[in-house]
Structure formats: structure tokens, C-alpha cells
C-alpha positions as CSV (number, residue, x, y, z in Angstrom):
1,M,10.7,-24.9,-23.7
2,K,7.5,-23.6,-22.0
3,K,4.4,-22.7,-23.9
4,I,2.9,-19.5,-22.2
5,V,-0.5,-17.6,-23.5
6,I,0.4,-13.9,-22.5
7,I,-3.4,-12.1,-22.4
8,G,-3.1,-8.2,-23.5
9,A,-0.7,-6.4,-26.2
10,G,-0.1,-3.4,-24.5
11,I,3.1,-2.6,-23.4
12,S,3.3,-4.9,-20.4
13,G,2.4,-7.6,-22.6
14,L,4.1,-7.4,-25.9
15,T,7.7,-6.8,-23.3
16,K,7.6,-9.6,-21.4
17,A,6.6,-11.9,-24.4
18,Y,9.3,-10.0,-26.7
19,W,11.8,-10.8,-23.9
20,L,10.0,-14.5,-22.9
21,S,10.7,-15.3,-26.9
22,K,14.4,-14.1,-26.7
23,S,14.8,-17.0,-24.1
24,G,13.4,-19.3,-26.6
25,H,10.3,-20.0,-25.2
26,K,6.9,-20.6,-27.4
27,V,5.0,-17.0,-26.3
28,T,1.5,-16.6,-27.6
29,V,0.1,-13.2,-27.2
30,L,-3.8,-12.9,-27.6
31,E,-5.1,-9.0,-27.9
32,A,-9.4,-8.5,-28.0
33,R,-8.8,-5.5,-30.2
34,D,-7.4,-5.0,-33.8
35,V,-4.4,-3.0,-33.0
36,V,-1.4,-3.6,-30.3
37,G,-0.3,-0.7,-27.8
38,G,-3.0,-0.5,-25.7
39,S,-3.2,2.9,-24.1
40,M,-0.2,3.6,-26.3
41,R,-2.1,4.9,-29.5
42,T,-1.1,8.1,-31.7
43,I,-2.7,9.8,-34.4
44,R,-2.3,12.8,-37.4
45,K,-4.4,14.8,-38.1
46,S,-4.2,18.1,-40.1
47,G,-0.3,18.1,-39.8
48,Y,-0.4,17.6,-36.2
49,L,0.6,14.1,-34.2
50,I,-1.3,13.5,-31.4
51,D,-0.5,10.8,-28.4
52,L,-4.4,9.6,-27.3
53,G,-2.4,8.0,-24.3
54,P,1.0,8.0,-23.2
55,N,2.9,10.5,-24.9
56,S,6.5,10.2,-23.0
57,G,8.2,8.1,-21.0
58,L,11.2,8.4,-18.5
59,E,14.6,6.1,-19.2
60,T,14.5,4.6,-15.5
61,T,15.9,1.0,-17.1
62,P,18.6,0.3,-19.1
63,Y,16.3,-2.2,-20.9
64,I,14.9,0.3,-22.9
65,G,17.2,1.4,-24.2
66,K,18.1,-2.1,-25.3
67,M,15.3,-2.9,-26.7
68,V,14.9,0.2,-29.0
69,E,18.4,-0.4,-29.9
70,D,17.1,-4.3,-30.7
71,L,14.1,-3.3,-32.5
72,G,16.1,-1.3,-35.0
73,L,13.8,2.0,-33.4
74,K,17.0,4.2,-32.7
75,N,16.8,6.6,-35.4
76,N,12.9,7.0,-34.2
77,F,13.9,6.9,-30.2
78,I,13.9,11.0,-29.2
79,Y,15.0,12.6,-26.0
80,A,13.0,15.8,-24.8
81,N,14.3,19.1,-26.0
82,E,15.7,21.1,-23.8
83,E,13.3,23.8,-23.7
84,G,10.9,20.9,-22.0
85,N,13.1,21.3,-18.6
86,I,10.6,24.6,-17.2
87,R,7.7,22.7,-15.4
88,Y,5.4,25.5,-14.4
89,I,2.8,25.3,-11.3
90,L,-0.7,27.4,-12.0
91,K,-1.3,30.0,-8.3
92,N,-3.5,32.3,-8.4
93,N,-4.0,32.5,-12.4
94,E,0.0,32.8,-12.8
95,L,2.3,30.3,-14.4
96,L,5.1,29.8,-12.0
97,P,8.2,27.2,-12.7
98,L,8.4,24.8,-10.1
99,P,12.0,25.5,-8.9
100,T,14.7,22.4,-9.4
101,G,17.5,23.8,-7.2
102,G,18.6,24.7,-4.4
103,K,19.1,28.5,-5.4
104,A,15.6,28.2,-7.5
105,F,14.2,27.1,-4.3
106,L,15.0,30.0,-1.9
107,K,14.2,32.7,-4.7
108,S,10.9,30.8,-5.9
109,K,7.6,33.1,-5.5
110,L,5.9,29.1,-5.0
111,F,6.0,29.3,-1.8
112,S,6.0,31.0,1.4
113,A,8.9,32.0,3.8
114,K,7.2,30.0,5.8
115,A,6.8,26.6,3.7
116,K,10.6,27.1,2.5
117,V,11.8,27.3,6.5
118,R,9.3,24.4,7.1
119,L,10.8,22.4,3.8
120,M,14.3,22.7,5.4
121,G,13.5,21.1,8.5
122,E,12.7,18.0,6.8
123,P,15.7,15.7,8.0
124,F,14.8,16.6,11.7
125,V,11.0,14.9,11.1
126,G,11.1,11.6,12.4
127,K,9.7,8.7,11.3
128,S,5.8,7.6,11.3
129,E,4.4,5.0,13.7
130,D,1.2,4.0,11.1
131,G,3.0,5.0,8.2
132,Y,2.4,1.5,6.4
133,Y,-1.4,2.9,6.2
134,Q,-0.8,6.5,5.3
135,S,-2.3,8.7,2.9
136,I,0.3,10.6,0.8
137,A,-1.3,13.7,1.8
138,E,-0.7,12.7,5.4
139,F,2.9,11.3,4.5
140,V,4.0,14.9,2.6
141,R,1.8,17.4,5.0
142,R,3.7,15.9,8.1
143,R,7.3,15.7,6.2
144,L,7.2,18.5,4.2
145,G,3.7,20.9,5.1
146,S,0.5,21.8,3.9
147,E,2.1,24.3,1.5
148,F,4.5,22.0,0.1
149,L,1.6,19.4,-0.7
150,D,-1.0,21.9,-2.1
151,Y,1.5,23.4,-4.4
152,A,3.6,20.3,-5.1
153,I,2.5,17.0,-4.5
154,D,-1.1,18.2,-4.9
155,P,-0.4,18.9,-8.9
156,F,2.0,16.5,-9.4
157,V,-0.3,13.7,-8.2
158,S,-3.5,15.1,-10.4
159,G,-0.8,15.2,-13.5
160,V,1.3,11.7,-13.0
161,Y,-2.2,9.4,-11.4
162,A,-5.3,11.8,-12.1
163,G,-5.2,11.0,-8.6
164,D,-6.4,12.3,-5.2
165,P,-3.4,12.5,-2.7
166,S,-6.1,11.8,0.3
167,K,-6.9,8.8,-1.0
168,L,-3.5,7.4,-2.6
169,S,-2.0,5.3,-0.3
170,V,2.3,6.3,0.2
171,K,3.3,2.9,0.5
172,S,1.7,1.2,-3.0
173,A,1.6,4.3,-5.0
174,F,5.3,6.2,-4.3
175,P,7.0,2.5,-2.7
176,K,9.9,4.7,-3.4
177,L,9.3,7.6,-1.3
178,Y,7.8,5.3,1.2
179,R,10.8,3.6,1.8
180,L,13.1,6.5,2.0
181,E,11.4,7.2,4.9
182,E,11.5,3.6,6.2
183,V,15.1,2.5,5.5
184,Y,16.8,6.0,6.0
185,G,14.2,8.2,8.2
186,G,14.0,10.8,5.8
187,L,13.8,12.2,2.1
188,I,16.4,14.4,2.4
189,K,18.8,12.1,3.6
190,G,17.6,9.0,1.9
191,M,17.7,10.8,-1.5
192,I,21.5,11.5,-1.2
193,K,22.1,7.3,0.0
194,G,19.7,5.8,-2.4
195,A,20.8,7.2,-5.2
196,K,24.1,4.9,-4.4
197,E,21.9,2.0,-4.9
198,R,20.9,3.0,-8.0
199,K,23.8,3.8,-9.9
200,R,24.9,0.3,-8.7
201,R,22.0,-1.0,-10.6
202,A,22.0,1.2,-13.5
203,E,19.2,2.6,-12.9
204,E,18.2,6.7,-12.8
205,S,15.6,7.9,-10.3
206,K,11.9,9.6,-12.0
207,Q,13.3,12.9,-11.2
208,S,16.9,12.5,-13.1
209,A,15.9,9.9,-15.9
210,R,15.6,11.5,-19.3
211,M,12.0,11.6,-20.7
212,F,12.0,9.8,-24.6
213,S,9.6,9.3,-26.9
214,F,9.4,8.4,-30.8
215,V,9.5,10.7,-34.0
216,E,5.9,9.0,-35.1
217,G,4.9,8.7,-31.6
218,M,4.8,6.5,-28.5
219,Q,2.5,3.8,-30.6
220,S,5.7,3.0,-32.2
221,F,6.8,0.8,-29.2
222,P,4.2,-1.3,-29.6
223,E,4.2,-1.4,-32.7
224,A,8.1,-2.5,-33.0
225,L,7.5,-5.0,-30.7
226,A,4.8,-6.7,-32.5
227,R,6.7,-6.4,-35.7
228,Y,9.3,-8.6,-34.0
229,L,7.2,-11.2,-32.0
230,G,5.1,-11.7,-35.9
231,E,2.6,-14.6,-35.6
232,S,3.2,-14.8,-31.9
233,V,0.5,-11.6,-31.8
234,I,-3.0,-12.7,-32.3
235,T,-4.9,-9.6,-32.3
236,G,-9.1,-9.6,-32.3
237,A,-8.6,-12.2,-29.7
238,A,-11.3,-11.7,-26.4
239,V,-10.1,-14.2,-24.2
240,S,-13.3,-15.3,-21.7
241,E,-11.5,-17.5,-19.2
242,V,-9.0,-19.6,-18.4
243,V,-9.2,-23.0,-16.8
244,K,-6.6,-25.0,-14.6
245,Q,-6.2,-28.6,-16.2
246,G,-3.8,-30.6,-14.2
247,E,-0.5,-29.3,-14.7
248,E,-1.7,-26.9,-17.7
249,Y,-4.2,-24.1,-18.4
250,S,-6.9,-24.2,-21.3
251,V,-7.2,-20.4,-22.4
252,K,-10.4,-19.8,-24.6
253,Y,-10.7,-17.3,-26.5
254,V,-13.5,-16.1,-29.2
255,K,-12.1,-14.6,-32.7
256,E,-14.3,-13.6,-35.6
257,G,-17.1,-15.4,-33.5
258,K,-15.5,-18.5,-33.1
259,E,-14.6,-20.1,-30.1
260,F,-10.8,-21.2,-29.7
261,E,-8.7,-23.1,-27.4
262,I,-5.0,-23.0,-26.6
263,N,-3.3,-24.9,-23.9
264,A,0.0,-23.7,-22.2
265,D,2.7,-24.0,-19.4
266,E,2.1,-20.8,-18.5
267,V,0.0,-17.7,-18.3
268,I,0.3,-14.3,-18.5
269,S,-2.5,-11.9,-17.7
270,A,-1.5,-8.4,-18.7
271,V,-4.4,-6.5,-19.6
272,P,-6.5,-4.0,-16.6
273,S,-7.9,-5.5,-13.2
274,Y,-11.1,-4.7,-14.6
275,V,-10.6,-7.3,-17.9
276,A,-9.0,-10.1,-15.7
277,A,-11.9,-10.1,-13.3
278,G,-13.9,-11.5,-15.6
279,I,-11.0,-13.8,-17.5
280,F,-10.3,-15.4,-13.6
281,R,-13.6,-15.1,-12.3
282,K,-14.2,-18.9,-12.5
283,M,-11.1,-20.1,-11.3
284,D,-11.0,-17.5,-8.0
285,E,-14.3,-15.5,-7.1
286,K,-12.3,-13.5,-4.3
287,L,-9.8,-12.5,-6.9
288,S,-11.7,-11.5,-9.0
289,E,-13.7,-9.1,-6.2
290,H,-10.4,-7.6,-6.0
291,L,-9.3,-7.2,-9.3
292,N,-13.2,-5.3,-9.8
293,S,-12.5,-2.7,-6.8
294,V,-9.7,-1.2,-8.2
295,F,-10.7,2.3,-8.9
296,Y,-10.3,3.7,-12.5
297,P,-11.6,7.6,-12.7
298,A,-12.1,9.0,-16.5
299,V,-9.9,11.5,-18.0
300,M,-10.0,13.0,-21.1
301,V,-7.5,13.6,-23.0
302,L,-7.3,17.1,-25.4
303,F,-5.7,18.2,-27.9
304,L,-5.2,21.3,-29.4
305,G,-3.6,23.4,-32.1
306,Y,-3.4,26.6,-32.9
307,D,-1.7,29.1,-34.9
308,K,1.5,30.7,-33.0
309,S,0.8,34.4,-33.9
310,K,-2.6,33.9,-31.6
311,I,-0.3,32.4,-28.7
312,K,0.9,35.6,-26.5
313,R,3.3,34.0,-23.9
314,P,6.0,32.4,-24.3
315,L,6.4,28.7,-24.9
316,D,9.0,27.7,-22.6
317,G,8.5,24.8,-20.9
318,F,7.4,21.4,-20.3
319,G,3.6,22.7,-19.7
320,F,1.6,23.4,-16.5
321,L,-0.2,21.6,-13.3
322,I,-3.1,22.9,-11.9
323,P,-3.3,22.3,-7.6
324,G,-6.9,21.9,-6.0
325,L,-7.2,25.0,-4.8
326,E,-7.3,27.3,-8.0
327,K,-10.7,25.5,-8.9
328,K,-10.3,25.1,-12.5
329,K,-12.5,22.7,-14.9
330,F,-9.1,20.8,-15.9
331,L,-6.3,19.3,-14.3
332,G,-3.0,20.8,-16.8
333,A,-1.4,21.2,-19.7
334,I,1.5,19.6,-21.9
335,W,2.9,21.7,-24.6
336,S,3.4,18.6,-27.3
337,S,5.3,20.9,-29.7
338,V,7.8,22.3,-27.5
339,I,8.9,19.5,-25.9
340,F,8.7,16.7,-28.7
341,P,9.6,17.6,-33.0
342,N,7.2,16.5,-35.3
343,R,3.6,17.3,-32.9
344,A,2.8,20.3,-35.2
345,P,3.1,22.2,-38.6
346,E,5.4,25.1,-39.4
347,G,3.7,28.0,-37.8
348,K,1.7,26.1,-35.3
349,A,1.3,24.7,-31.5
350,G,0.0,21.9,-30.2
351,F,-1.0,21.5,-26.5
352,T,-2.5,18.7,-24.5
353,L,-4.6,18.9,-21.7
354,F,-5.9,16.6,-19.7
355,V,-9.2,16.9,-18.1
356,G,-11.1,14.8,-14.7
357,G,-9.4,12.4,-13.0
358,A,-10.5,10.9,-9.5
359,K,-11.1,14.4,-7.5
360,R,-13.1,15.3,-11.2
361,Q,-15.8,12.3,-11.4
362,D,-19.0,14.7,-12.0
363,Y,-18.8,15.7,-15.6
364,D,-21.2,14.7,-18.5
365,W,-18.7,12.3,-20.0
366,D,-21.2,11.3,-22.6
367,N,-21.5,15.0,-23.3
368,P,-17.7,16.1,-24.8
369,N,-18.5,19.2,-25.8
370,S,-20.2,20.8,-22.8
371,I,-16.7,19.6,-21.0
372,I,-14.7,21.3,-23.8
373,S,-16.5,24.6,-23.5
374,K,-15.3,25.3,-20.3
375,V,-12.5,24.1,-20.5
376,L,-11.6,26.1,-23.6
377,P,-11.7,29.8,-22.2
378,E,-9.6,28.7,-19.0
379,F,-7.2,27.4,-21.2
380,E,-6.6,29.9,-23.4
381,Q,-7.2,32.7,-20.5
382,I,-3.8,30.8,-18.8
383,M,-1.6,31.3,-22.0
384,N,-3.0,35.0,-22.9
385,I,-4.6,32.9,-26.1
386,S,-6.6,34.9,-28.5
387,G,-8.7,33.3,-31.4
388,A,-10.3,29.9,-31.9
389,P,-8.2,27.0,-32.4
390,D,-7.3,25.5,-35.7
391,L,-7.8,21.7,-34.3
392,V,-10.1,20.1,-31.8
393,H,-9.4,16.8,-31.1
394,Y,-10.1,14.5,-27.7
395,N,-10.2,10.8,-26.1
396,V,-12.8,9.8,-22.9
397,W,-11.1,7.2,-21.5
398,K,-13.7,6.1,-19.4
399,K,-11.5,3.9,-17.6
400,A,-8.2,5.6,-17.5
401,I,-5.1,5.1,-14.2
402,P,-5.3,2.7,-11.6
403,Q,-5.7,4.8,-8.1
404,Y,-3.4,2.7,-5.7
405,N,-5.2,4.0,-3.0
406,L,-5.5,3.2,0.7
407,G,-6.1,-0.7,1.6
408,Y,-4.5,-1.2,-2.1
409,I,-1.6,-3.2,-0.1
410,E,-4.9,-5.6,0.2
411,H,-5.2,-6.0,-2.7
412,E,-1.1,-6.6,-3.6
413,K,-1.5,-9.8,-0.9
414,Y,-4.5,-11.3,-2.7
415,F,-2.8,-10.9,-6.1
416,E,0.9,-13.0,-4.4
417,K,-1.4,-15.2,-2.5
418,F,-3.6,-16.3,-6.1
419,E,0.3,-16.5,-7.8
420,N,1.4,-18.9,-5.0
421,E,-1.8,-20.6,-5.4
422,N,-1.4,-20.9,-8.7
423,K,1.4,-22.1,-10.4
424,G,2.3,-20.8,-13.7
425,I,-0.2,-18.0,-13.8
426,Y,1.1,-14.3,-13.1
427,L,-0.7,-11.1,-13.0
428,T,0.9,-7.9,-14.9
429,A,-0.2,-4.6,-16.2
430,N,-0.6,-0.5,-14.6
431,Y,-2.0,-1.7,-11.6
432,R,1.1,-3.8,-10.2
433,N,4.0,-2.0,-9.0
434,G,3.9,1.0,-10.9
435,I,1.8,2.6,-13.7
436,S,4.6,4.6,-15.8
437,V,6.0,3.3,-19.2
438,G,9.4,3.2,-17.5
439,D,7.5,0.8,-14.5
440,C,5.8,-1.0,-17.1
441,V,9.0,-2.1,-19.1
442,K,11.1,-2.8,-15.7
443,N,8.4,-4.8,-14.1
444,N,8.3,-7.1,-17.3
445,S,11.9,-7.4,-18.1
446,P,14.6,-9.7,-17.0
447,E,15.7,-9.3,-13.8
């Protein structure tokens, strides 16, 4: 039985601790904050349920269902309402549905006839010779055309990464997309053939996976994992450094002003890269440099509650994303109370807006009210809302989502080198192998 210390009680660390504990290992989870969950934070305010971090997940791996069942969360686990299947894109101040099928695509006003013809020619586009170092913008423009980049991929990248498609590496940020070209020679051919592989692995693609949350919000998931682990989880324990001592590792941490030390056979770091940088600085200065070089842009999560009588357009979808060409002050909005129940009081509607991201770091984040005053009129004009919101609540994440930018492969190589040279230390969290909830669960579950 190995003694294992896990640093960080976000969804990555808790998932890893859960499976290791079930395998019979002695696991200790050290969390600097007084609560678990990392960016998964849910609050209730004025009858509204507000997720301040991830507001949902995609069931891309069967491990999610297994964990939900074992943790006794089945009655709390919910899938998105079908009304949330429609996703809108803002174009010329009009919300247009993103087409999801062949007929809808041909009829869509989102793309011109020229763009549609260009997209249908994708199977005849050859492989790139330098795809290894291509941005997602370069990749999509080459294979699908500029218009598809501007009105599908650009807003999608903003919605998922809060990122800049001209800077994100297609290989690091979208490895499955990159693999479709490398293995199958194209996206359309690869999607058809790749579906057979996923079926064998019992996995769902992110396009077809069902969206889920919990009746009491996303924080229910890490809280249930912490209850399962019990006294193995120590909160308020800030790790200062990890030191190699022979075949073991010494993990030093501070709790309530006192210094503690715990020995372990293995150490798993499941904290953001900029936190891990300080913990491992004495062990490997160059690793620390790589970890500190990962860019995390600031993002404001802005929740707005309105009386439904003030909203003049139908609430018939997931929400909308905004292409950069539209020059708005925010990235998009999720219609939270449409997607999941229990998000707003009777007769009310709740919305979650996202502001900032990699392309908009010029905001005065220390003056959030000035930002909100610019965003509100734009949102209300798009949604045809008359009258002020009943509730305004925000959270600014100064370092929100890691950006897998061009050159990220060099970070990835060094992370692997460090692990190979220090057997028993593992680096995990959403700066490795995917940023989504599903990615974090899959990456830290049994292979």
C-alpha cells in the first residue's frame, strides 16, 4: 500500500484521490482553501442558484456515471433540458442558431453561400506540412475557410477557453481535431471513422455527449467526493514545498500558522500551474519557469436575474456566443434557468455572462462595476430586455483558464521530462490534457 499525497482538492485532485482510495492506497489530500472544489463554486442568492465557475459538464467518459452512482448523487444528477439544445451566434446584432445538421446548415443565414461551398470542399484539402506548430485559426482557415473561423470557431474558442484562436495551438488545445487530419487526412472523414474508435472505448465525443449538472449546482460533485474521502482531506493546508528524501518525498505545508511535514511514496500536484511553480521551485527551477509561463487570462463571471415579464424574446436555447468581429464588451451568455431547473425563482430567469478572456485583458478588473455598466446595456439590447435586473452578482477570476498557446508543446515535453526524472511525482490539473470537467475526470480515472 503506497502513501500518496495529493496537492489540491479541485475536481482533478479529488477524482485522483477517489480512485486511489478505492484501490486501497493511503491518500492524503492537502487543500489551501477552507473549502474543496477549486473553481467549482456554487452559491444561492435571492432564490437564484449561481455557479461561479463551471456551470455544467459533458458526460464524455463512463467514469462520471460510475462516480455519481457510487457517491449517492444519482438523485442530484441532472441532464440539460432539450430547450438548451439550440445555440445562438450573434451576427450583425441578430441571434442566429448555429446549425447542427446538413439541412439546417444549408438553410442557415449564419454563413454565406460561398462559405457553405467552401466547407463542403473540406475532404479535398490536403494535410499541412507544419500542422504541428499551427494555431487553431490557421488550421480552420486552411481547412474550412475564414467565414467558418469567424462565425463558428472564434466564438466557440471564446466560449470554451476564453481564448484567442490566433494564439491557441491546434495540437495542444484541440488534439482530437489535430489527430483527425493527421490520422485520417481530414475532419469529415475523421469524424466518421473516429466515431467507431470512440464506440469501442465507450466514450462520447464532445459534440454528442450529454450535458450534465446537479440540482444543487456543480459544487455538489467535489463536496460529495470530499465526504467520501473523509479525514483524508485536510483543508486550510497550504503546501510550501516538496523535497526529495531518498526514495520518498517530504511535503511541507502550513495550517493555522503551524508548519507540518508529511512523507509520501508518491506526490500528485493537482493545483494550477502558477501554484505548482512555487511548490517545486527548489526541486527544479526550469520546471518552475515552464509552469509560470502558462498564461491564464482574467475572466468575470456575471450572473443576472430578471423578471420574465421584462424579457421580450423567447428563451428557447442554451444561450449565445459573440464573434470577435461583433466588437461587444462580453464573450457570450448562458441562459442558465433554461438549461437546468432550480436556477431561478418562479417567474424569473437567470443568465450567466462571461467577460474578458485572452483577447480582452484591457479591463480595469479592480473596478468591476464600471465593466458591468458597459456590459449590461449590450446584453439587454441583444435580449430585448426592458428594465433593470433584479439581481446582479459577479466573480472575477484573475487567473481563469490556462491557454494552450503556440509553443505549449515545449511545456508538455518538459512536464514529462520532470516526471520521468522524479519517479513518483505527477503533475495534473486542467493545464494538462484538457481544461473541461470531463477531461479532468477522465485524466485522473483508471486507464
